[in-house]
Structure formats: C-alpha cells, structure tokens
N, CA, C and O atoms as CSV, one atom per row, in Angstrom:
chain,resi,resn,atom,element,x,y,z
A,1,MET,N,N,-0.302,-17.956,0.710
A,1,MET,CA,C,-1.639,-17.489,0.662
A,1,MET,C,C,-2.594,-18.408,-0.096
A,1,MET,O,O,-2.245,-18.842,-1.195
A,2,ASN,N,N,-3.738,-18.719,0.410
A,2,ASN,CA,C,-4.671,-19.469,-0.311
A,2,ASN,C,C,-5.477,-18.660,-1.344
A,2,ASN,O,O,-6.272,-17.794,-0.977
A,3,ALA,N,N,-5.271,-18.942,-2.602
A,3,ALA,CA,C,-5.937,-18.188,-3.682
A,3,ALA,C,C,-7.420,-18.222,-3.690
A,3,ALA,O,O,-8.091,-17.322,-4.197
A,4,ASN,N,N,-7.960,-19.357,-3.076
A,4,ASN,CA,C,-9.411,-19.450,-3.097
A,4,ASN,C,C,-10.069,-18.873,-1.758
A,4,ASN,O,O,-11.293,-18.875,-1.626
A,5,ALA,N,N,-9.282,-18.418,-0.852
A,5,ALA,CA,C,-9.828,-17.872,0.350
A,5,ALA,C,C,-10.461,-16.506,0.131
A,5,ALA,O,O,-9.850,-15.666,-0.530
A,6,PRO,N,N,-11.621,-16.248,0.636
A,6,PRO,CA,C,-12.198,-14.872,0.429
A,6,PRO,C,C,-11.462,-13.845,1.097
A,6,PRO,O,O,-10.989,-14.079,2.209
A,7,LEU,N,N,-11.310,-12.708,0.534
A,7,LEU,CA,C,-10.619,-11.558,1.087
A,7,LEU,C,C,-11.605,-10.730,1.926
A,7,LEU,O,O,-12.746,-10.483,1.534
A,8,SER,N,N,-11.118,-10.325,3.073
A,8,SER,CA,C,-11.961,-9.526,4.011
A,8,SER,C,C,-11.959,-8.142,3.431
A,8,SER,O,O,-11.029,-7.840,2.684
A,9,PRO,N,N,-12.898,-7.273,3.694
A,9,PRO,CA,C,-12.899,-5.851,3.222
A,9,PRO,C,C,-11.805,-5.152,3.774
A,9,PRO,O,O,-11.399,-5.403,4.909
A,10,LEU,N,N,-11.252,-4.210,2.982
A,10,LEU,CA,C,-10.182,-3.312,3.504
A,10,LEU,C,C,-10.681,-2.389,4.555
A,10,LEU,O,O,-11.670,-1.687,4.345
A,11,ARG,N,N,-10.020,-2.363,5.698
A,11,ARG,CA,C,-10.406,-1.421,6.675
A,11,ARG,C,C,-9.619,-0.168,6.580
A,11,ARG,O,O,-8.399,-0.179,6.416
A,12,LEU,N,N,-10.332,0.922,6.685
A,12,LEU,CA,C,-9.652,2.285,6.589
A,12,LEU,C,C,-9.309,2.844,7.973
A,12,LEU,O,O,-9.900,2.415,8.963
A,13,PRO,N,N,-8.380,3.779,8.064
A,13,PRO,CA,C,-8.044,4.308,9.307
A,13,PRO,C,C,-9.273,4.948,9.986
A,13,PRO,O,O,-10.152,5.566,9.385
A,14,GLY,N,N,-9.224,4.726,11.292
A,14,GLY,CA,C,-10.318,5.298,12.074
A,14,GLY,C,C,-11.380,4.119,12.452
A,14,GLY,O,O,-12.147,4.219,13.410
A,15,GLN,N,N,-11.332,3.033,11.615
A,15,GLN,CA,C,-12.274,1.959,11.796
A,15,GLN,C,C,-11.857,1.012,12.921
A,15,GLN,O,O,-12.697,0.389,13.571
A,16,LYS,N,N,-10.559,0.919,13.134
A,16,LYS,CA,C,-9.981,0.041,14.145
A,16,LYS,C,C,-8.736,0.783,14.711
A,16,LYS,O,O,-7.903,1.262,13.941
A,17,THR,N,N,-8.630,0.865,15.913
A,17,THR,CA,C,-7.446,1.521,16.558
A,17,THR,C,C,-6.231,0.739,16.350
A,17,THR,O,O,-6.236,-0.470,16.577
A,18,GLY,N,N,-5.126,1.388,15.907
A,18,GLY,CA,C,-3.950,0.689,15.772
A,18,GLY,C,C,-3.824,-0.179,14.395
A,18,GLY,O,O,-2.871,-0.935,14.205
A,19,PHE,N,N,-4.748,-0.020,13.572
A,19,PHE,CA,C,-4.741,-0.833,12.287
A,19,PHE,C,C,-3.523,-0.384,11.467
A,19,PHE,O,O,-3.251,0.792,11.224
A,20,ASP,N,N,-2.851,-1.409,11.085
A,20,ASP,CA,C,-1.632,-1.137,10.155
A,20,ASP,C,C,-1.857,-1.793,8.805
A,20,ASP,O,O,-1.832,-3.010,8.620
A,21,ILE,N,N,-2.080,-0.862,7.872
A,21,ILE,CA,C,-2.330,-1.413,6.463
A,21,ILE,C,C,-1.220,-2.111,5.810
A,21,ILE,O,O,-1.415,-2.928,4.911
A,22,GLY,N,N,0.000,-1.787,6.271
A,22,GLY,CA,C,1.193,-2.590,5.811
A,22,GLY,C,C,1.137,-4.006,6.170
A,22,GLY,O,O,1.561,-4.833,5.362
A,23,SER,N,N,0.664,-4.369,7.284
A,23,SER,CA,C,0.643,-5.847,7.655
A,23,SER,C,C,-0.528,-6.415,6.827
A,23,SER,O,O,-0.485,-7.606,6.519
A,24,GLU,N,N,-1.546,-5.669,6.454
A,24,GLU,CA,C,-2.634,-6.269,5.694
A,24,GLU,C,C,-2.129,-6.499,4.245
A,24,GLU,O,O,-2.415,-7.495,3.580
A,25,VAL,N,N,-1.349,-5.475,3.826
A,25,VAL,CA,C,-0.721,-5.723,2.342
A,25,VAL,C,C,0.111,-6.962,2.399
A,25,VAL,O,O,-0.058,-7.853,1.566
A,26,ILE,N,N,1.043,-7.058,3.391
A,26,ILE,CA,C,1.841,-8.249,3.471
A,26,ILE,C,C,1.011,-9.472,3.455
A,26,ILE,O,O,1.273,-10.392,2.681
A,27,HIS,N,N,-0.040,-9.517,4.332
A,27,HIS,CA,C,-0.853,-10.747,4.494
A,27,HIS,C,C,-1.482,-11.061,3.194
A,27,HIS,O,O,-1.380,-12.201,2.740
A,28,ARG,N,N,-2.114,-10.151,2.570
A,28,ARG,CA,C,-2.918,-10.378,1.326
A,28,ARG,C,C,-2.054,-10.702,0.127
A,28,ARG,O,O,-2.461,-11.499,-0.717
A,29,SER,N,N,-0.892,-10.121,0.023
A,29,SER,CA,C,-0.028,-10.316,-1.208
A,29,SER,C,C,0.852,-11.335,-1.060
A,29,SER,O,O,1.204,-11.974,-2.052
A,30,GLY,N,N,1.351,-11.641,0.245
A,30,GLY,CA,C,2.349,-12.629,0.457
A,30,GLY,C,C,3.780,-12.053,0.121
A,30,GLY,O,O,4.755,-12.803,0.119
A,31,VAL,N,N,3.878,-10.834,-0.135
A,31,VAL,CA,C,5.139,-10.111,-0.438
A,31,VAL,C,C,5.551,-9.139,0.789
A,31,VAL,O,O,4.772,-8.271,1.183
A,32,ASP,N,N,6.707,-9.323,1.314
A,32,ASP,CA,C,7.198,-8.476,2.342
A,32,ASP,C,C,7.886,-7.324,1.667
A,32,ASP,O,O,9.010,-7.415,1.173
A,33,PHE,N,N,7.078,-6.123,1.670
A,33,PHE,CA,C,7.624,-4.867,0.990
A,33,PHE,C,C,8.729,-4.284,1.860
A,33,PHE,O,O,9.382,-3.327,1.444
A,34,ASN,N,N,8.951,-4.799,2.996
A,34,ASN,CA,C,10.024,-4.225,3.867
A,34,ASN,C,C,11.406,-4.487,3.295
A,34,ASN,O,O,12.381,-3.871,3.726
A,35,THR,N,N,11.508,-5.445,2.275
A,35,THR,CA,C,12.752,-5.678,1.626
A,35,THR,C,C,12.984,-4.825,0.462
A,35,THR,O,O,13.994,-4.994,-0.221
A,36,CYS,N,N,12.081,-3.873,0.169
A,36,CYS,CA,C,12.160,-3.037,-1.021
A,36,CYS,C,C,13.541,-2.218,-0.856
A,36,CYS,O,O,13.918,-1.814,0.244
A,37,LEU,N,N,14.151,-2.042,-1.870
A,37,LEU,CA,C,15.495,-1.408,-2.055
A,37,LEU,C,C,15.290,-0.018,-2.513
A,37,LEU,O,O,16.262,0.733,-2.591
A,38,HIS,N,N,14.040,0.405,-2.838
A,38,HIS,CA,C,13.748,1.762,-3.443
A,38,HIS,C,C,14.544,2.015,-4.726
A,38,HIS,O,O,15.128,3.087,-4.886
A,39,CYS,N,N,14.576,0.995,-5.683
A,39,CYS,CA,C,15.256,1.174,-6.779
A,39,CYS,C,C,14.465,1.944,-7.846
A,39,CYS,O,O,15.024,2.367,-8.858
A,40,ARG,N,N,13.194,2.116,-7.614
A,40,ARG,CA,C,12.218,2.804,-8.490
A,40,ARG,C,C,11.862,1.959,-9.773
A,40,ARG,O,O,11.295,2.479,-10.734
A,41,GLY,N,N,12.212,0.668,-9.738
A,41,GLY,CA,C,11.842,-0.152,-10.872
A,41,GLY,C,C,10.321,-0.239,-11.063
A,41,GLY,O,O,9.792,-0.297,-12.173
A,42,CYS,N,N,9.674,-0.245,-9.920
A,42,CYS,CA,C,8.220,-0.361,-10.015
A,42,CYS,C,C,7.555,0.953,-10.609
A,42,CYS,O,O,6.510,0.896,-11.258
A,43,ALA,N,N,8.205,2.109,-10.355
A,43,ALA,CA,C,7.790,3.330,-10.942
A,43,ALA,C,C,8.022,3.402,-12.414
A,43,ALA,O,O,7.200,3.926,-13.166
A,44,SER,N,N,9.084,2.902,-12.803
A,44,SER,CA,C,9.541,2.885,-14.205
A,44,SER,C,C,8.725,2.067,-15.032
A,44,SER,O,O,8.652,2.342,-16.230
A,45,ASP,N,N,7.995,0.937,-14.483
A,45,ASP,CA,C,7.229,0.047,-15.227
A,45,ASP,C,C,5.732,0.451,-15.214
A,45,ASP,O,O,4.928,-0.107,-15.960
A,46,CYS,N,N,5.363,1.465,-14.321
A,46,CYS,CA,C,3.939,1.667,-14.100
A,46,CYS,C,C,3.478,2.802,-15.096
A,46,CYS,O,O,4.065,3.881,-15.169
A,47,PRO,N,N,2.372,2.466,-15.860
A,47,PRO,CA,C,1.864,3.415,-16.873
A,47,PRO,C,C,1.049,4.508,-16.191
A,47,PRO,O,O,0.612,5.425,-16.886
A,48,PHE,N,N,0.812,4.477,-14.876
A,48,PHE,CA,C,0.000,5.556,-14.181
A,48,PHE,C,C,0.814,6.341,-13.316
A,48,PHE,O,O,0.287,7.136,-12.538
A,49,VAL,N,N,2.088,6.189,-13.378
A,49,VAL,CA,C,2.880,6.909,-12.401
A,49,VAL,C,C,2.793,8.404,-12.424
A,49,VAL,O,O,2.861,9.060,-11.385
A,50,ASP,N,N,2.637,8.967,-13.665
A,50,ASP,CA,C,2.519,10.440,-13.819
A,50,ASP,C,C,1.248,11.047,-13.082
A,50,ASP,O,O,1.217,12.199,-12.650
A,51,ALA,N,N,0.234,10.165,-12.990
A,51,ALA,CA,C,-1.094,10.594,-12.356
A,51,ALA,C,C,-1.113,10.331,-10.807
A,51,ALA,O,O,-2.028,10.765,-10.108
A,52,MET,N,N,-0.128,9.644,-10.331
A,52,MET,CA,C,-0.066,9.404,-8.921
A,52,MET,C,C,0.503,10.425,-8.026
A,52,MET,O,O,1.521,11.031,-8.360
A,53,GLU,N,N,-0.108,10.656,-6.882
A,53,GLU,CA,C,0.430,11.572,-5.920
A,53,GLU,C,C,1.625,10.968,-5.256
A,53,GLU,O,O,2.610,11.690,-5.098
A,54,TYR,N,N,1.650,9.802,-4.875
A,54,TYR,CA,C,2.774,9.060,-4.417
A,54,TYR,C,C,3.164,7.945,-5.372
A,54,TYR,O,O,2.347,7.082,-5.692
A,55,HIS,N,N,4.352,7.959,-5.806
A,55,HIS,CA,C,4.836,6.887,-6.709
A,55,HIS,C,C,4.905,5.565,-5.994
A,55,HIS,O,O,4.994,5.596,-4.767
A,56,PRO,N,N,4.876,4.449,-6.594
A,56,PRO,CA,C,4.821,3.152,-5.993
A,56,PRO,C,C,5.981,3.101,-4.781
A,56,PRO,O,O,5.722,2.770,-3.624
A,57,HIS,N,N,7.108,3.432,-5.193
A,57,HIS,CA,C,8.322,3.389,-4.099
A,57,HIS,C,C,7.987,4.391,-2.931
A,57,HIS,O,O,8.299,4.127,-1.770
A,58,GLY,N,N,7.359,5.519,-3.278
A,58,GLY,CA,C,6.975,6.350,-2.136
A,58,GLY,C,C,5.900,5.883,-1.294
A,58,GLY,O,O,5.937,6.112,-0.085
A,59,PHE,N,N,4.905,5.221,-1.845
A,59,PHE,CA,C,3.907,4.524,-1.156
A,59,PHE,C,C,4.418,3.396,-0.210
A,59,PHE,O,O,3.969,3.194,0.919
A,60,ILE,N,N,5.324,2.751,-0.757
A,60,ILE,CA,C,5.992,1.648,-0.020
A,60,ILE,C,C,6.784,2.179,1.127
A,60,ILE,O,O,6.857,1.529,2.170
A,61,ARG,N,N,7.380,3.325,0.984
A,61,ARG,CA,C,8.198,4.067,2.004
A,61,ARG,C,C,7.132,4.488,3.131
A,61,ARG,O,O,7.430,4.278,4.307
A,62,LEU,N,N,6.039,5.010,2.845
A,62,LEU,CA,C,4.967,5.442,3.829
A,62,LEU,C,C,4.632,4.192,4.528
A,62,LEU,O,O,4.594,4.245,5.758
A,63,LEU,N,N,4.386,3.080,3.943
A,63,LEU,CA,C,3.918,1.791,4.620
A,63,LEU,C,C,5.014,1.392,5.644
A,63,LEU,O,O,4.773,1.115,6.819
A,64,GLN,N,N,6.210,1.393,5.087
A,64,GLN,CA,C,7.361,0.951,5.974
A,64,GLN,C,C,7.473,1.877,7.266
A,64,GLN,O,O,7.934,1.424,8.313
A,65,PHE,N,N,7.067,3.091,7.160
A,65,PHE,CA,C,7.134,3.937,8.329
A,65,PHE,C,C,5.839,4.092,9.058
A,65,PHE,O,O,5.628,4.986,9.878
A,66,LYS,N,N,4.932,3.112,8.689
A,66,LYS,CA,C,3.626,3.027,9.288
A,66,LYS,C,C,2.780,4.314,9.205
A,66,LYS,O,O,2.064,4.655,10.146
A,67,GLN,N,N,2.874,5.024,8.061
A,67,GLN,CA,C,2.253,6.330,7.823
A,67,GLN,C,C,0.888,6.030,7.182
A,67,GLN,O,O,0.615,6.523,6.087
A,68,THR,N,N,0.018,5.230,7.838
A,68,THR,CA,C,-1.231,4.688,7.168
A,68,THR,C,C,-2.180,5.856,6.803
A,68,THR,O,O,-2.755,5.876,5.714
A,69,GLU,N,N,-2.330,6.807,7.712
A,69,GLU,CA,C,-3.232,7.997,7.238
A,69,GLU,C,C,-2.777,8.638,6.027
A,69,GLU,O,O,-3.517,8.812,5.059
A,70,GLN,N,N,-1.445,9.025,6.079
A,70,GLN,CA,C,-0.831,9.737,4.853
A,70,GLN,C,C,-0.930,8.877,3.608
A,70,GLN,O,O,-1.289,9.369,2.538
A,71,ALA,N,N,-0.627,7.644,3.731
A,71,ALA,CA,C,-0.751,6.767,2.504
A,71,ALA,C,C,-2.078,6.693,1.929
A,71,ALA,O,O,-2.257,6.685,0.711
A,72,LEU,N,N,-3.103,6.634,2.862
A,72,LEU,CA,C,-4.444,6.458,2.280
A,72,LEU,C,C,-5.049,7.941,2.112
A,72,LEU,O,O,-6.229,8.041,1.777
A,73,SER,N,N,-4.336,9.004,2.318
A,73,SER,CA,C,-4.982,10.294,2.080
A,73,SER,C,C,-4.656,10.787,0.612
A,73,SER,O,O,-5.131,11.851,0.216
A,74,CYS,N,N,-3.869,10.035,-0.169
A,74,CYS,CA,C,-3.673,10.524,-1.504
A,74,CYS,C,C,-4.859,10.519,-2.364
A,74,CYS,O,O,-5.802,9.767,-2.117
A,75,ALA,N,N,-4.857,11.322,-3.362
A,75,ALA,CA,C,-6.015,11.463,-4.257
A,75,ALA,C,C,-6.341,10.170,-4.924
A,75,ALA,O,O,-7.524,9.972,-5.201
A,76,CYS,N,N,-5.484,9.295,-5.210
A,76,CYS,CA,C,-5.747,7.989,-5.806
A,76,CYS,C,C,-6.696,7.228,-4.964
A,76,CYS,O,O,-7.705,6.698,-5.429
A,77,CYS,N,N,-6.356,7.182,-3.718
A,77,CYS,CA,C,-7.201,6.322,-2.788
A,77,CYS,C,C,-8.480,6.987,-2.515
A,77,CYS,O,O,-9.479,6.284,-2.359
A,78,ARG,N,N,-8.561,8.275,-2.440
A,78,ARG,CA,C,-9.839,9.055,-2.130
A,78,ARG,C,C,-10.764,8.893,-3.254
A,78,ARG,O,O,-11.977,8.816,-3.055
A,79,ASN,N,N,-10.218,8.834,-4.498
A,79,ASN,CA,C,-11.151,8.822,-5.658
A,79,ASN,C,C,-11.527,7.472,-6.283
A,79,ASN,O,O,-12.179,7.386,-7.323
A,80,SER,N,N,-11.060,6.395,-5.562
A,80,SER,CA,C,-11.446,5.126,-6.126
A,80,SER,C,C,-12.556,4.496,-5.484
A,80,SER,O,O,-12.967,3.408,-5.887
C-alpha cells in the first residue's frame, strides 16, 4: 500500500449495491483479517473495549461473514 496515496471516502451501506467493507479494510490496511484466529488479543490490548458494542474480534467476525450492515450499525460507528 502506498502511504502517500490519498484515501477515498468510506462508502456506507446503501451507497453502492454489493459494497463489501471487508474488502475495503483489507485494501486500505494491507492486512488480511481473514487470517484472524479470534484469540481476543486485540480486545485485551484495547483501552476502549468496555465501551464498544462489538469487541474488535467480534467486528472482525462480522466482516468475515460479510455482515456489513450489522458491523456498521453499532453505536460506535453511528456516533463517530
């Protein structure tokens, strides 16, 4: 991934039919979250985990199952 390349705006569900936010996350981060073992290490290191509707490993699981609407319906995403 080119660090100097401008990022395109994040598209939300309903803006483009068949949009898969998981593919966008992989494209932008360069990390394939499909290899996640759900060890919950990310949740144990996150200082905000108690305030999250979906913990990091749960959010990754939603993306793995292409549950875009549900992943973006959490209170954290709606209030940011």
